[in-house]
N, C-alpha and C positions, 0 to 999 in steps of 0.2 A: 551125520548129527542129530538128526530127529530121530532116527530108531533108535539110538542108542540111550537119547534121553527116555523114551518111551518105555525101552528095557527094562530103566536103574528109578523108576517112578513103580513098576509092577512089581519090583523086589524090594520094595519101603514096605515096612508094616503099619498095619493100619491104625490110625488114633484111637480106636476102641482098643486093641492090642497094648497101645502105648497107656493108655489112661488106668488100664486094669494094672499092669505094675508099679504103677506110681501109686494106685490105692494098696495095692499088696506091702509094699516098703512102709505105709503108714501106719500099716496095721501090723506089722511088724516092730516097728519103733513103739509103739501104744503099748503090745504086749511087753517089751523090755524093760518101760519105765513101771508098767504093777507089780514086774517079778522084783526088781531092784527097790522097790519099795518095802515089797514081803521079807526079803534079806533083814532090810535095814530093822525092822519091826524084830524079827526074830531074833537078832544079834544085837540088838538093846534092850531086851526083856528080862525081867527076873526069876530065875529058874528055883522057884519055890523047895521041890521035893524030885528024888529020882525019875519019880514017873515023868514029872514033866521036864526033863531034861532027856528021854528017853524020847517021848514025845515031841521034841524040838529037835532030836536029832534026825529022827525020821522024818520029819518037815522040810530039815535042811537037805538032807538026800534027796526029796522029791523034788525040791528047789533048783537044784543043782542038776537034774536030768533036763527038766524043763527050760533050764539056762543054755545048756550046751544046744537042744534042740533048737533055740532060739535063735543061736549063736550062727547054729550051719541057715536058719533061715534068712537071717540078715546078711551072710557072705553069698548068698546063693541071689538075693533081689539085688546087691550092689554090683555083683558080678553082671546080672541082667542091666540096672541103671547103666553101666559104663559102657556096655554095648549099645543102648539105645542113645547113649551121647552120641556115640562116634557115629551110629548112623542119621543121626539128626545134622552133623555137620557136613555129609555127604550129602546131605538133601538143601541144604544151605547153599553148598559150592553147586550142586547141579539147577537150582535154583537163579544163582546169577549167572550162568552160562545158558541160562535162557533169558535171561534179561538181556545178555550180550546177544545173543542172537535174534531176539526180537528188535531191539534197536539197529542191528544194521539192517536187517530187513527193513526197517523205518526210513532210514537214511539211504537206501537203494534205491526206497518209492521216494523220497525227495530227490534224491538227484533226478532222476526218470521225470519227474514232475516239473523241478527246475530247466532240463532242457528243454519240455513239451511246451513249458511257459511262456522260455523267453521267445521262442517262435511267435506264439499268438501273443504276445505284447507289441513284438515289435511290426507287426501287420496290423493293428490298431494305434500304433507311434505314440503308446505308455512308454515311456522309456525309461520313466523312475519307476514302473514296476518290473522292467527286463532286466534294470541295472540289480535289482532288488533282489530279481531270480539267479544272476550271476554269482551275487553277493551268497546269495545259500547255498549254491554248488560248491563254494570254493569252501563253504566254511565249515561243509558237510565233508567235504575231499580234505581238508586239515584235520579232523579229527578222525578218519579213515585213515591217512599214513601219515599222522602227522610232518605235514609238511608245511612249510609259513608263507613261501613266497610263493605268490600270485601266477608269476610270468611260469614257473616252474608247472606251479597246480595245471595250468593253462595248456601249457607242451604235452603234460603226461594226458591230457584227456582227452574223449573220443574224438572223433575228428567232426562227428555233431556239433559238440562245443564249441571246438578250435573256429568251427563256420561261422557260429552264431556270436561267438566272441567278437572275431573281426568283422564281421558284420553290422554287430551294435556300436562298436570305435567309431568303425567311418560315419556311421550315421549320426550319430553326438557332433563326433567334429564337424560333420556339414552343417547340422542346424546351428549349432553353435556359428559357426561362421556366415550364416543366415542371419542370425539373431542381429552381429557385429555390422553386418553392412548394411540389415534396417536401425540399427540405432534402436533397437527394443531392448531396454534393460532389462525389462520382466524375465525376457526368454535368457538374455546374455546370463544373469542369475540362476537361472533355472537350468540351463544345460553343464555351465562352471563346476553345478554342484556333484557332477557325475564322471566327473574327470578321476576323482581320486581312485573311486570304489574299480574302475579299472584299470587301475594303476597307471592311469595317466596324467599324472598331478605335476612332472614335468611341462609336458605339453599345454596342460591345462592352465596354469601359471603366467607360462610365456604368453601365450593366448590372449589371457583375461588382460595382463598388463599391457600387451599392446593395442588392445581396442581400449583401454583405459585411457593409455599416454594421446591417444589418436583424438579422441575426446577431448581430453585435456588442451592437446596443441589447437583444435579449433576454437573453442571455449576462449582461450589468448591470443590467438590471432584476432578474432573478433575484437577483443577489449584493445591489443594494441593498435589497431586499426582506427581506433577512437581520437589517436593523438590527430590525422590529417594535416600534418605539418604544423601544429601548431606550437609553440615553444614548452619546454617541457618545464618550464619554473612556472609555467599555468598551469599542467593539466597531468605534469610528473604525479605528483601525490594521486590526484584520483586513480590514475591508471596501476599503481602499485597496491593501492586498496584495494579495485575490484582483482586484479591478477591473486592477489590474498585471500580474497573471497574467492574465487572458483577454486582454488587449490585445494583451500581446507574444505571447502562443500566436497570436494572428489575422496576426500580421506577421512571424512566423518561418513562417508555415505559406501564406504566399500569397504571399511578397514575389519568391520567385525564380521562380513560377510568372507573376506579371504580368510582372516583366523578361522573361521567356523568349518571350511571347504578344504583349507592347504597347509594350516597351520603357521607358530606365531613366527618361523624364519620368514616365511611370504611376505608376512605382513612388514617387515623389514624391506623387503625387497619391492611392497608398495610405495612405502614412504620415499624410497631412493629415487624410484621411479617418477613419481609424483612431483619430488624436489628437483630434479632436473629439466622435468617441465617449464617450471617456476622459473628456474634458474634460466635457463636460456632465454627467458622472453622479458624477464625483471630486469636482467644484467643489463640488457640494451637501454631501455629506459634510464636507468640509473648512469651508464653511459653517457646519453646525452645529457641525462642532466647536469652531471658533471663539466661534460664537455663545453655546453652554454653555462654554467656559471664560472669556469675559468676563461673564457669569453669576457663575460661581465667585468670582470674585474682587470683585466687585461685593457681593457676599454677604457675603464676607469683609470688606468697608472699612465694610458697612453695619453688621457686629456690632461691629466696631471702635468704629466710634462710639457705638454704644449701649453699649457695656461701660463700666464707672465703674472698673476695675482695669487700670493700667498703662498704658503706649507701645500696647499692640495686641501680638497675637501671645503672648501668655499661654495661652494654649487649644493652642497648637503643641507640638509633640513634634519636636525636631530629630534629623533621621533620622542625621545624624553622630556625636551623643554616643552613639547604642546601636551604632553600627559600627564605629567608627575606633579604631584600637590605634596612634597614631603616626604616620609617613609611611608607614611598609610597610602601614599597613592596608587594607580592601576598597577596591577600586580598580571604575572603569567601564569595563567590557572594550569596545575598538572592534571592532566588526565584520571580520572577516578577508575577507570579500568588498569592502573598501572598494575598488574599481579603478575606478571612473568617478565621475563627477559632473555635477552642472552651472552650466556657465562661464557667469558675472557680469561683466561689465565695471564693473571699480573704477578713478575717476580720481584718489581720493586716499582718504586716512582718514578726512579731515572729511566728506567726500563719504557714504561708507560709513554713519559714523551717522546722517548727516541722513537718508538715504532710510529707513534703518530706522526712525531716528526716527518717521518721517512715516508708516510703515506703520502704527505702533502707537497712534498719536494723539498723539505728546509730541512736545516742541521738542527741539532736540540738546540742549538744557543737563539737561532734566528726563530724556533718555533714559541718561544719559551720566554728568550730575555732580550728579544730583538724590538724594544718599546720606543724605541727614536727613528724611526724610517724618516728619510731625506724626504719623501713625498707621498703624502695618503693619496689613492685612487681617488677622482673624482665621483661619486656613487651615489646615488638618491638612498638616504638613510631610508626610507620607507620599504624600497626594492630592494635592498640588502637584507630588513626585518621579516619581511614576507620569508626571504627564500631561506634565512634560517631556520624560520617555524618550520618548513616546506621540510626542510631538511631535519628536523627534528623530530616532523612525523612518521617521514619515510621509515628513519632510524628506527622508531616504536614497536611502527605496526612488523616492521622485519623482526626485529628482536621479542614483539610475543609470538609470532609464527615460528621462530628457530625453537623458543623455548617450550611451544606445543609439540617441536618433533622430539627434544629433548626428553621431555616428560613420557611421550608417549615410547618412544625407544626404548628408554632406561626402565620402563615396566614392566616390557619386555622380556629386557635381558636379566632382570630378577629372579632367580627360581627360589625354589623354596626351601633349597637346603641352606642358602645365604642369606633369606630375605631377613629374620631376623639381623643379624650383623648389618646387613645392608640400612635397615632404619634406625638403628644405634649409630651410625657413622654419617648418613646422608645431611645430615644438619651441617657440618663441619668440612665435611670434603671440598675439592674443589671439582667444579660441575664442567664433563668435557663433552663437548658436541660431538655428534657422529661424525666419522671420516666425512661421509659423501656431504653434509653440511660443509663442514670447512673445508674442504676442497673446491668447494662449486665455485662456480664464475659470479655468481652476485654475492659470495661470501667477500670476493676479491674487490667487487666495486663498491661492495658496503663500507668496507677499509678505506676505501681510496674515499669514498663520500665523508666517512668520519673526518680523515684527514683534510679535506677541503674545509669541512665544518669548523675545527680548529680555526684554521686560518683565517678563513672569513670573520668567526666570532671576532676573532684579536683585530681586524682590520677594523672592523663594526666598532668596537670598544675604543678603538683609537680616533674613529672620525669622531664619536659622538662626544670624548672626552675633549678633544680639539675645538667643539662647538661650541660645549659646555662652558669651556675656561674664556673662552672669544666672550661671553660676557661678561666674564666678572676683568675683563683687562683694562689696561688704558687710567682714565681720570674717572672712570663709574663709579669706585670705588670711595670717590669725596664727596659723592650727591648726598642727595639727601636718601634716595631711596635702596644707598650703599649695601644695610643691611639687606636687605631684602634679594640683591643679587649673591650678598656672600650665600645667604642660604639655598639659593637657586641653584647655584654651583655644584654645592655639596649633593643636594637633594638630587639633582640628576645625575650625576656622576655615580651616588651610589643607586638611584632608582635603576640606571640604566645597569649594572653591575647585579641588581637584584633579579630584573628581567632574563640577564646570561646564566645568571644560575638554577633559576627555574627551569628554565626550557633546556638547559643543557642537562636536567637530571629526565625531564622527558623522554629522552633519546634514549634511555635507560640501557645504554651504553657504557660499561665502568673504565673504557680507557679513553673514548673521548672526554666524559665526565673527570677525571684527572687530569686530561691533560688543559683544558680547559680553567679547571682550579689552579693551574700551576701558572696558565696566563695571568690570572686574576689577580693572585697573590703575588708573583716575582713579577709580574709586567705591570698592569692597571694600577697596583696601588702600593706597593714598593716603587719602582722604577718612577712611574708617570707622576701620581697624584702625591707623593710624599715628597718628590724631588719638586715640584712644583710649586708644592706649598711651602718648603723650607727658602726654597729663590725667591718668595713674594716677601718673607717676613724680614725686614730689616731693620734690626734694634741697633742702635746708638750706641758706641763704647763709651763702657763708663766713665774713663780717665777723660772723653772730649762731651762729656753732657754738659750745657750750657744750662745758665738756669732760667726756670722755664718752659726749658724743650719738652715737648712729648714725642712721641712717636706719631706715626702718621697715620689716620685713619687705615690706611691701606694693610698693613702691619697688624693692626689690632683687631681686623678682620680675619685675617688670614690666620690669626692664631683661635680664634674663633671656630675658621672653618678645621684646623687642626684637630680641637678637642670635641666638634661634632662630628669627625669621621672614625675616631676612640670608639667615642660609643655607638655607631652605625656597624662597625666592623666588628664589635663586640656581640650587636644585636645578627648580623647578618650570619658571624657563624655561627651562635643557638640556633638560629630559623635554619640553617640549610643543615646542620648537624640533626635536627628532629626530623625533619623530612627527608633525610637518607634513614634513620630508623624505621618511621613509622613506614618505609615501604622495602623495609629488610628482604620483605619477599621477594619483591624483583629480581635481587643481583645473590642472592647466597649470603652465609655468612662470610667467607673469606673473601669473597668481593666488597662486601659493606666495610668489613673490614680494612682493608684495601682503603677505598675512598675516606673513612672516617681518617685514619693518618693521613692522607695529603689536605683534607680539609682544616685537620690539628694546627696546620701551618697558619692560617690566621690567628691563633693565639700568637705568633712571633711575632705578625703583623700589627695586632693592637699594639702590643709588647714595643716597638719599635717606633709608635706613635706617639704612645706616652712618654716614651725616655725622651723623645723631639721635643714635646708638647714641655715636659717639666723644665729641659732644658732651657729651652725659649720663653719660657715665664722667669726662670729663675736669672735669666739675662735680664729679662726687663727690669725684675725687683733689684736684682743690683745697680740699673742704672737710674732708678727710681731714688734708691738709697741715697746717692751721691745729692741729691736735689734734696731729700728727709734731713740728710746729715750739716747742710745749708743754713736749711732752715729752722734746725733746732738747737742753730748756734747759741742762742740767747741763753740757753736752761746751762750752756758751759759757764758766761760770763755770771748768772744770778748765785749772789752772796747768800749762805743758808746760815751761817752764824749770827743770828741776826738777834733782839733782845722785842718784848711785849710790843713797846711803840712800833716800830718797823714790821712786827708783823699784823698791826691792825691797819697799818696803813696799806699794807697789800690786799687787803680786803677791797679798798678801791681803786688800786692801782695794782691791777695781778701783772707778776713779773716779767712771765714770758708763755706759760701753760694756752691763757686763751688767746693770744694773738697767733702763737704759732701754729695751732689748730686750727684758727681762720685762715692761715696763709695755706693749709696743707690742705683745704676742702677743694678748695678750687683747680691745687694741683692734680688730684685726682678724680675731677670732673668729668675729664676725657675718657679716662678709661671705665666710669663707672657708667657712660653714656656707649662706648664703644664696644668695650669686652660683655659676653655674654656671663651667664651667672657662676657658672664653675670656673670660669676663667678668674674672674674678678676677685671671687672667695680666696683661691689660691694666694691670687697678687697681694691680697689682705691681710692674711695669713705670712705672709710670708714679710711685706713690711713692717705686719705686728713686732714679729718676733726681731726684726731689725731696731725697731725703735725699744722695744725692753732691755735687749743687749745694749744699746747705746747708754739707755739710761742709766744701766746698772755698773757700765761700767765708768762712767762720767763721775757716778754719786760717789764712788770709791779715791777720786781725787780732790774731796773737798771735804769742808768742815763742817758741821751742824751743832747748832744749839737744838735745846726742848723747843722752842719755838720755830725755830729751821725747820726742823724733822715735822713737827703740826704742818708749815707749809708745803713740804713734799708732797705730804699726804693729800693733801687737798689738788698739788698741781700733776699728781698720778691719778689720782682718781677721773679729774680733768681729759687725761691720755687715754684712760680706761673708756670714759664713756664714749669718746670719737669712735675707737675704734668697734668699739659697741653695736655704733649706729650703722656700722660700714658690714660689717660681720651679719652673716646669717648662722652661724655657729656659736658656740658660748664662747669666750674670752678669755674665762677666768684663769683657766690654767696656763695660758701664756704670760700672765699678768703675777701669779703666785710665787713668784721666787722677788718680786719685786715688791711684792705687798710684805712679803716678810722679811726684809730690809728696813722697808718703813716701820713695820711694828716695831724694830728694835730701836729703831733711831728716836721713837716717843717717848720711850721708856723714860718714869722719872730717875729712878736710883738702879744702877747697874744690879744692885741683887733680885729686882725685879724679873731679872731674866731665869732665875730660879724658875718663877711661878709658870713661864711659858716654856721652859724645856723640864718634859720629863725627865725621870730618872731613867726609864725603859728607852732606849735608843733603837734607829728600825737599822735598816741590814748597811751592809761599807759602811762610809764617814757619814752619810746622813743620818741627824737626828729625825724624833718624832716627840710633837710637841704634846702639850697633855690636851686631853681629849681625842687623841688619836689623827691630829691632822699634821702629815706628812710635811717633813721640811724640807726644802728644795737649797739649805746652807746646811757645811758641815760645823763642827764646833769652832775651828779655823776661821772661817768666814763670818763665825757670829761674832769671834771677837775681832776680828778687823773692822767689822760696820760698828762696835760699841766705840772702838779706838777714835773715830769720826767724831763724837761728841768731844766737844770741847769743855763740857761740864767735869766730865768720868778721869779720876784720876786711873793712869793708862797700867800702873799696878794691881789696882782692883780688878781691873779688865783682863790682863793676863793672867791672874790668879784665878779667875772663873773656873770651877771643875765642873764640866760639862763631860758629860758620857753620852 
């Protein structure tokens, strides 16, 4: 090839010859332009005479000869140029061949130097340089042979390369093993980088993860040994926290290294390996914790069975009774680090309850609706509170950890092609944990822990409820401090419920949260609290009410408890819903929606409480209406068809209004003293409605004179003032119809009604008074009222044209 290149180079024309050819072509082109310009001058010039024509013809012939010569010259120049172009292309081809030959020589030289460099670098224990030489050799061989498989290249290489390559792999494997034995992290990472270039990735990742697993096992063993026979309820939380610290530290310390040395699939192997180590040790801690908790609960039930006093729980002290102070009492603060969560798929609220119930060993009915156990366990409430707090924190730490795994694995699985689609749907899709997480031992134990948490929380609420109820039982409601006891009971109950909701949110486990919510809604509120309040409200039957009889103080205070419960439930619902939305990033959109659907059940509970309150207040109002009716009987006996003298006499001796209102005031005194403001207002509004309707009905049975109408006006004003003093709301609306009746009974002539009744009528059958005042009386009722006046001609009354 070399001799051929030299021969072809000698045959090439010199650069000077090529330049002369180009110059000759340029010269001929210039002559061509000159001749063409002369021809144009000759053909466009004017011939004045024959001599000029002859001259021009001669000039044209000369130009023709020059043009022919020029054409011949141009043709020859073009031929030479074509030959030069072909030679130039041949020159380029020769040049590329020369370049390829030089590159081949360079590659062969590089391979030879690489073979020599491998041995020299290994003698100096410079393994990185040796691997670099091997990589260079293989890259050169790829260019030469078009092969891409390192194993094939190595097998096809010279004996020297195979020997050096084998020796280098053995040396790196040996040095990596020594670094692992010495636990030299820097050297382990150093030599682990050299596996992939030598086509040893599988061996390298297995060895690396094996060493890492051994290191983590040693660290977790040290943590587990700290238990030293101590109760897990005292040290379990601390152990889990330390194990998680060790586990996450290993993940963060090696994730980037493995990704850069081995690839993203091997990073998932890292998470799998490390999580299996954590699962192996933490599952034992959780199992021991659950077992000890079961023993504590079983012992409590056994003590309750052997106890001869009460229904159990008598020796327990409610944590709420000593620390709560109304709604604004102490609260269980939610950790500010609640930014991640373990996501669990939930098909429905019913399936949530069933899964947790199954984990806790209970049926769905037992887990959610078993609200009246035969006997509560005798447990120390402070101990149970501590256990619940530890369980919620363990769940929180583990959920944060599993969410950490989810985010990192999900990031690795997202490739560039579907990254945009993934981002658009990530906010609404269900988050699914990796299989190596959901199938691990610790996941099973966490599920059991969640079921036990639900069961223990329900037991704790039962104990706290019974203890709080004991403070408000017996004859205490008749004492001077009964109002305080009433407030204490409701405050204690909702304080404990509030703590329970805050604490379960801290678990970061949507399944447990929904189960506890169901227990509180269906059990604590509906079945326990509402039933207890209902059973303690004993209202007298309307037909059996005796004169002067009032409800017991206990009944009135339980009505207050019912009203306060409505307000507490509403506030509890709003507060918890706000917390869920505030920490929506903990759960994801789907799980948040499920929790909100469950907590919305509090609205239904609030409705049940309010309906029960309205029903009981109505019963109370009906019972009092019977007493009011008896006291208002003097009104039925009062004659309003009176003259002026009788009217003036009534100024001194009031016929009934002042005396009756005076008797009604002490009848309402016990209710004013015991009922809270809202209940008292509702009762007053009901009694006011009854009294006005009673007066309206009774009026239609009487006859009135003009002075009798004025007397009725005074009496109604007294009654209105009485209720205005009792109510915190305007009473004008309740007395509007009665006022309209009175205004008709005091007119002096029938025709005055036209001045009061405008030509424009309101909607329906109700008229509209002049001045825009809406009448509560129809035209028919107006005539009926006017017919009660003894002075008016009935014919004139019936003849009124009211539209």
